[in-house]
C-alpha positions as CSV (number, residue, x, y, z in Angstrom):
1,M,-72.1,8.9,47.6
2,T,-69.3,6.5,46.6
3,M,-67.6,4.7,49.5
4,K,-64.0,5.7,50.0
5,I,-61.7,2.8,50.7
6,A,-58.0,2.5,51.5
7,V,-55.9,-0.6,50.9
8,V,-52.7,-0.5,53.0
9,G,-50.0,-2.7,51.6
10,L,-49.8,-3.6,47.9
11,G,-48.4,-7.1,47.9
12,A,-50.3,-10.1,46.4
13,V,-53.5,-9.7,48.4
14,G,-53.4,-5.9,48.5
15,C,-53.1,-5.6,44.8
16,A,-55.9,-8.2,44.3
17,T,-58.2,-6.3,46.7
18,L,-57.4,-3.0,45.0
19,L,-58.4,-4.5,41.7
20,A,-61.5,-6.2,43.0
21,L,-62.7,-3.0,44.7
22,S,-62.0,-1.0,41.5
23,R,-64.1,-3.5,39.5
24,K,-67.0,-2.7,41.9
25,G,-66.6,1.1,41.2
26,F,-65.5,2.2,44.7
27,A,-63.3,5.2,45.2
28,V,-60.2,3.2,46.2
29,E,-56.6,4.2,47.0
30,G,-53.7,1.9,47.6
31,F,-50.7,2.7,49.8
32,E,-47.3,0.9,49.5
33,Q,-44.3,1.7,51.6
34,F,-41.9,0.5,48.9
35,R,-42.8,0.2,45.2
36,V,-45.4,-2.1,43.7
37,G,-43.8,-5.3,42.5
38,N,-40.8,-5.0,44.9
39,D,-38.6,-7.9,46.0
40,I,-38.8,-7.1,49.7
41,G,-42.1,-8.6,50.8
42,A,-43.6,-12.0,50.7
43,S,-44.2,-12.0,46.9
44,G,-40.4,-11.7,46.3
45,G,-38.4,-14.4,44.5
46,K,-39.8,-14.2,41.0
47,T,-42.3,-17.2,41.0
48,R,-44.8,-19.1,43.0
49,Q,-46.3,-22.5,42.4
50,H,-50.0,-22.9,41.4
51,R,-52.0,-26.1,41.9
52,L,-55.7,-27.0,42.3
53,I,-55.2,-30.3,44.2
54,Y,-54.7,-29.0,47.7
55,G,-53.8,-31.2,50.6
56,E,-54.3,-28.2,53.0
57,G,-58.0,-28.7,52.8
58,A,-60.9,-29.0,50.3
59,A,-62.3,-25.6,51.5
60,Y,-59.6,-24.0,49.4
61,T,-60.5,-25.6,46.1
62,S,-63.2,-23.1,45.1
63,L,-60.8,-20.2,45.9
64,L,-58.1,-21.8,43.7
65,L,-60.5,-22.3,40.8
66,R,-61.8,-18.7,41.1
67,A,-58.2,-17.4,41.3
68,S,-57.3,-19.2,38.1
69,E,-60.2,-17.5,36.3
70,L,-59.2,-14.1,37.6
71,W,-55.5,-14.6,36.6
72,Q,-56.7,-15.5,33.1
73,Q,-58.9,-12.5,32.9
74,L,-56.0,-10.3,34.0
75,E,-53.7,-11.8,31.3
76,Q,-56.3,-10.9,28.7
77,E,-56.8,-7.4,30.0
78,Q,-53.1,-6.6,30.3
79,Q,-52.1,-8.6,27.2
80,T,-49.2,-10.4,29.0
81,Q,-48.4,-14.0,30.0
82,L,-48.5,-14.4,33.8
83,F,-49.0,-18.1,34.2
84,Y,-46.9,-21.0,32.8
85,G,-48.6,-24.4,32.8
86,G,-47.1,-27.8,32.6
87,G,-48.6,-29.3,35.8
88,F,-47.6,-29.7,39.4
89,L,-46.1,-32.8,41.0
90,T,-46.5,-33.9,44.6
91,L,-43.7,-36.5,45.4
92,G,-43.9,-38.6,48.5
93,T,-44.1,-42.0,50.2
94,P,-47.6,-43.6,50.3
95,D,-47.5,-43.6,54.2
96,S,-47.0,-39.8,54.3
97,P,-50.1,-38.1,55.8
98,W,-49.5,-35.1,53.5
99,F,-49.3,-37.3,50.4
100,Q,-52.5,-39.0,51.4
101,A,-54.2,-35.7,52.0
102,V,-53.4,-34.5,48.5
103,E,-54.9,-37.6,46.9
104,K,-57.9,-37.5,49.2
105,S,-58.5,-33.8,48.2
106,A,-58.3,-34.8,44.5
107,R,-60.9,-37.5,44.9
108,Q,-63.2,-35.5,47.1
109,Q,-63.2,-32.5,44.7
110,A,-63.3,-34.8,41.5
111,L,-60.2,-33.0,40.1
112,P,-58.2,-34.6,37.3
113,Y,-55.0,-36.2,38.5
114,E,-52.6,-39.0,37.8
115,R,-51.1,-41.4,40.4
116,L,-47.5,-42.1,39.2
117,T,-45.2,-44.9,40.2
118,R,-41.5,-44.3,40.8
119,Q,-40.8,-45.6,37.3
120,D,-43.4,-43.2,35.9
121,V,-41.8,-40.2,37.6
122,N,-38.3,-41.2,36.5
123,Q,-39.4,-41.5,32.9
124,R,-41.5,-38.3,32.6
125,F,-39.4,-36.1,34.9
126,P,-35.8,-37.4,34.7
127,R,-34.2,-34.3,36.4
128,L,-35.9,-35.3,39.7
129,N,-34.3,-37.8,42.0
130,V,-36.8,-40.2,43.4
131,D,-36.2,-42.6,46.3
132,A,-37.2,-46.3,45.8
133,D,-40.3,-46.0,47.9
134,E,-41.6,-42.7,46.6
135,E,-44.5,-42.1,44.2
136,G,-46.1,-39.1,42.6
137,I,-49.5,-37.3,42.3
138,F,-49.6,-35.2,39.2
139,D,-52.0,-32.2,39.0
140,P,-52.3,-31.2,35.3
141,A,-53.8,-27.8,36.1
142,G,-50.6,-26.7,38.0
143,G,-47.8,-24.4,36.9
144,I,-45.9,-21.3,38.0
145,L,-47.1,-17.7,38.4
146,L,-44.8,-14.7,37.8
147,T,-45.0,-12.7,41.1
148,H,-43.6,-9.3,40.2
149,E,-45.3,-9.1,36.8
150,L,-48.6,-10.1,38.4
151,L,-48.5,-7.4,41.0
152,L,-47.6,-4.8,38.4
153,A,-50.4,-6.0,36.1
154,S,-53.0,-6.0,38.9
155,A,-52.1,-2.5,40.0
156,A,-52.1,-1.2,36.4
157,Q,-55.5,-2.7,35.7
158,A,-56.9,-1.2,38.9
159,E,-55.5,2.2,37.9
160,A,-57.1,1.8,34.5
161,L,-60.4,1.4,36.3
162,G,-59.9,4.5,38.4
163,A,-57.9,3.4,41.5
164,K,-55.1,5.6,42.8
165,V,-51.7,4.0,43.8
166,H,-49.3,5.8,46.2
167,E,-45.8,4.3,46.4
168,H,-43.1,5.1,49.0
169,T,-46.0,6.0,51.3
170,V,-46.0,5.0,54.9
171,V,-49.1,4.5,56.9
172,S,-48.1,4.8,60.6
173,A,-51.3,4.8,62.5
174,I,-54.9,3.6,62.1
175,T,-57.9,4.7,64.2
176,A,-61.6,3.7,63.8
177,Q,-64.1,6.2,65.3
178,G,-67.5,7.6,64.5
179,G,-68.2,5.5,61.5
180,Q,-64.9,6.4,59.7
181,V,-61.3,5.3,59.8
182,S,-58.4,7.7,60.2
183,L,-55.1,6.9,58.7
184,T,-51.8,8.7,59.3
185,I,-50.2,8.7,55.9
186,N,-46.7,10.3,55.7
187,G,-47.6,12.3,58.8
188,E,-50.9,13.5,57.4
189,V,-54.3,12.3,58.8
190,R,-56.9,11.3,56.2
191,Q,-60.4,9.8,56.6
192,F,-61.8,6.8,54.8
193,D,-65.1,4.9,55.0
194,R,-63.4,1.5,55.0
195,V,-59.7,0.4,55.3
196,V,-58.2,-3.0,54.4
197,V,-54.8,-3.9,55.9
198,T,-52.8,-6.3,53.8
199,T,-49.3,-5.5,55.0
200,G,-48.0,-9.1,55.6
201,A,-45.0,-9.4,57.9
202,W,-45.4,-5.7,58.8
203,S,-49.0,-6.0,59.9
204,K,-48.3,-5.9,63.7
205,T,-46.7,-2.4,63.4
206,L,-50.3,-1.1,62.7
207,L,-52.3,-3.8,64.5
208,P,-50.1,-5.2,67.2
209,E,-52.8,-7.4,68.7
210,L,-53.2,-9.6,65.6
211,P,-52.5,-13.3,66.2
212,V,-49.7,-13.6,63.6
213,K,-46.0,-14.2,63.7
214,S,-43.4,-13.5,61.0
215,R,-40.8,-15.8,59.4
216,R,-38.4,-15.6,56.6
217,L,-38.0,-18.5,54.1
218,G,-34.7,-19.0,52.3
219,V,-34.9,-19.7,48.5
220,S,-32.0,-20.3,46.1
221,F,-31.7,-20.1,42.3
222,H,-29.7,-22.7,40.2
223,I,-28.7,-23.4,36.6
224,G,-29.3,-26.6,34.8
225,K,-26.3,-28.2,33.0
226,A,-28.4,-29.6,30.2
227,E,-31.9,-29.7,28.8
228,G,-34.9,-30.8,30.7
229,F,-35.6,-27.9,33.0
230,D,-38.7,-26.5,31.3
231,S,-42.1,-26.4,33.0
232,V,-43.3,-29.6,31.3
233,S,-40.2,-31.8,31.8
234,F,-39.5,-30.2,35.2
235,P,-42.8,-29.1,36.7
236,P,-43.0,-27.4,40.1
237,T,-42.6,-30.2,42.6
238,M,-43.2,-30.5,46.3
239,R,-41.7,-33.5,48.1
240,V,-43.6,-34.5,51.3
241,S,-42.1,-38.0,52.0
242,A,-42.5,-39.3,55.6
243,G,-39.4,-38.8,57.7
244,R,-37.4,-37.0,55.0
245,A,-36.6,-33.4,54.2
246,M,-39.4,-31.4,52.5
247,W,-38.2,-29.6,49.4
248,N,-39.8,-27.7,46.6
249,T,-38.6,-27.0,43.0
250,Q,-39.9,-24.5,40.5
251,P,-38.8,-24.0,36.9
252,L,-38.2,-20.5,35.6
253,P,-39.8,-19.4,32.3
254,D,-36.5,-19.5,30.5
255,G,-36.4,-23.3,30.8
256,K,-32.8,-23.4,32.0
257,N,-32.9,-22.0,35.6
258,F,-34.9,-23.1,38.6
259,K,-35.7,-22.2,42.1
260,F,-35.2,-24.5,45.1
261,F,-36.6,-24.3,48.6
262,I,-36.2,-26.7,51.6
263,G,-38.5,-26.8,54.5
264,D,-35.9,-26.1,57.2
265,A,-34.6,-23.0,55.4
266,E,-36.6,-20.8,57.7
267,F,-36.1,-18.2,60.4
268,N,-38.9,-17.1,62.7
269,E,-39.3,-14.1,65.0
270,E,-39.1,-16.2,68.2
271,H,-35.5,-17.2,67.5
272,D,-34.2,-14.7,64.9
273,A,-36.2,-11.5,65.6
274,Q,-33.7,-9.1,64.1
275,L,-33.4,-11.1,60.9
276,V,-37.1,-11.4,60.4
277,A,-37.6,-7.6,61.1
278,T,-35.0,-6.4,58.6
279,E,-36.1,-5.2,55.1
280,A,-33.1,-6.8,53.4
281,S,-33.7,-9.9,51.3
282,D,-30.6,-9.9,49.3
283,S,-28.5,-12.6,50.9
284,L,-28.5,-16.1,52.2
285,T,-26.7,-16.8,55.4
286,P,-23.8,-19.3,55.6
287,T,-26.2,-21.6,57.5
288,L,-28.7,-21.5,54.7
289,Y,-26.0,-22.1,52.1
290,A,-25.0,-25.2,53.9
291,R,-28.5,-26.5,54.2
292,I,-29.3,-25.9,50.5
293,D,-26.0,-27.5,49.5
294,G,-26.8,-30.6,51.5
295,H,-30.1,-31.1,49.7
296,I,-29.8,-29.9,46.1
297,A,-27.9,-32.9,44.8
298,E,-30.3,-35.2,46.7
299,A,-33.3,-33.6,44.9
300,V,-32.1,-32.7,41.4
301,N,-29.7,-34.2,38.9
302,G,-28.1,-32.5,35.9
303,A,-27.8,-29.1,37.7
304,H,-24.9,-27.0,38.9
305,R,-24.8,-27.0,42.7
306,T,-23.6,-23.4,42.6
307,I,-26.1,-21.0,44.0
308,V,-26.5,-18.2,41.5
309,G,-29.0,-16.1,43.4
310,G,-31.5,-16.2,46.2
311,G,-32.5,-14.6,49.5
312,T,-34.9,-14.7,52.3
313,W,-38.4,-13.3,52.1
314,P,-40.8,-12.5,55.0
315,E,-44.3,-13.7,55.4
316,A,-46.9,-13.6,58.2
317,Y,-48.4,-16.9,59.4
318,T,-51.1,-17.9,61.8
319,F,-50.9,-20.8,64.2
320,D,-53.2,-23.0,62.1
321,Q,-51.8,-21.7,58.8
322,A,-55.1,-20.3,57.6
323,P,-55.4,-16.6,56.6
324,L,-57.1,-13.9,58.7
325,L,-59.8,-12.4,56.5
326,G,-62.5,-10.1,57.6
327,E,-63.5,-7.1,59.7
328,L,-61.9,-6.6,63.1
329,P,-64.5,-6.4,65.9
330,S,-62.1,-4.1,67.9
331,H,-61.7,-1.8,64.8
332,P,-65.1,-1.2,63.1
333,H,-64.8,-0.8,59.3
334,V,-61.2,-2.0,59.4
335,F,-60.7,-5.3,57.4
336,V,-57.6,-7.5,57.3
337,G,-56.2,-9.9,54.7
338,I,-53.1,-11.1,56.4
339,G,-51.4,-14.2,57.9
340,L,-51.5,-16.0,54.5
341,S,-49.1,-18.6,55.8
342,G,-47.9,-19.6,52.3
343,H,-51.4,-19.8,50.7
344,G,-51.5,-16.2,49.6
345,F,-50.2,-15.8,46.2
346,K,-51.9,-18.7,44.4
347,M,-55.3,-17.7,45.7
348,A,-54.8,-13.9,46.1
349,P,-57.3,-12.8,43.5
350,A,-60.1,-14.8,45.1
351,L,-59.2,-13.5,48.6
352,G,-59.2,-10.0,47.3
353,E,-62.6,-10.6,45.7
354,L,-64.0,-11.9,49.0
355,L,-62.8,-8.8,50.9
356,A,-64.4,-6.5,48.2
357,Q,-67.6,-8.5,48.4
358,A,-67.6,-8.2,52.2
359,M,-67.1,-4.4,52.1
360,A,-69.9,-4.1,49.6
361,G,-72.2,-6.0,51.9
362,D,-72.6,-8.9,49.4
363,I,-71.3,-11.5,51.9
364,R,-70.5,-11.8,55.6
365,L,-67.1,-13.3,55.9
366,E,-67.6,-14.4,59.6
367,R,-70.6,-16.4,58.5
368,D,-69.6,-17.6,55.0
369,W,-65.9,-18.2,55.7
370,P,-65.5,-18.9,59.4
371,L,-62.2,-20.8,58.6
372,F,-60.7,-17.3,58.1
373,S,-62.3,-15.4,61.0
374,P,-59.8,-13.0,62.6
375,V,-61.1,-14.0,66.1
376,R,-61.4,-17.7,65.6
377,Q,-59.9,-20.3,68.0
378,F,-56.8,-21.8,66.5
379,A,-56.5,-25.5,65.8
380,E,-53.3,-27.6,65.5
381,P,-50.9,-26.3,62.9
382,L,-50.4,-28.0,59.5
383,A,-47.2,-29.9,58.9
384,A,-46.0,-28.4,55.6
385,Y,-45.7,-25.1,53.8
386,S,-47.4,-24.2,50.6
387,R,-45.0,-21.9,48.8
């Protein structure tokens, strides 16, 4: 008899898990409280950066490589472009621990990269402002992913393989008992053999004991005044210089507009609980406007400083900024894929595949990926975000 599996929450990891389970032939259903591809959850904001050289740790490299393969497979299956290449640039000072970690990762994993001087960066990427002591590490495999299109494509491919997708459907309770898991779905109780919870910032409404917190990150959109904002001339860039503001730029596919994020454009549930809990992502606060305005001219030249769009999007994060992935000892047959902490989108297909393999009994996540154990002891947090 085919195992019945429910995926609760169809964001990046939820859609990826739904598709991976569908590929394995399980009877799988996905439940989303809004609509698939919405602009409310952590995948909102049109794009995410992709890179293979990862200062967050060499353990992630195999996942990033596998995710790239799966994105390409999905592009072929759905006959649509979901990834725009051009490379990824890490900009920083040589004494920055984060900059050093990126180069160390490239060397350890034998990944192609270029070490760029300030003059090199100025010549190749003239729209970026570079301080006199800053240098670059260029990852030629990097680029941008289209978030909403990817979620829709993943769900569509899963449905083509037999999955069922339920939108505007609220799962309000979860109970594991007697070898099965009961879900209360729009007031009705249904039974499943396995359940995967991938609800991001909403995870603690179902599983309040999870060691995650929520935050909202503010992102703005801008228009270039002239040429030079395509993904080759203006690649997604993360600045990690010691003692200076962290910022991140991402070109949009039209080659004229771009997205901007600064590391202090964040609200967390400890200090801004009501803002984090809200489902609205449509506006930036005056405080965020001021922060962005203070950094955009420092980071980018040849662009209008006017903010033409943006908002705040929620995500769940753990205290060591590594995901929670696996079965919960306190809830047998209930798996989680949450607390992605900024890693999620770029490696979502690989994480979904790991969850599907674990439910099929092909791997044991607690043994094979202890870094992601939901009951691990947390180490010191990392110093920068991955968005």
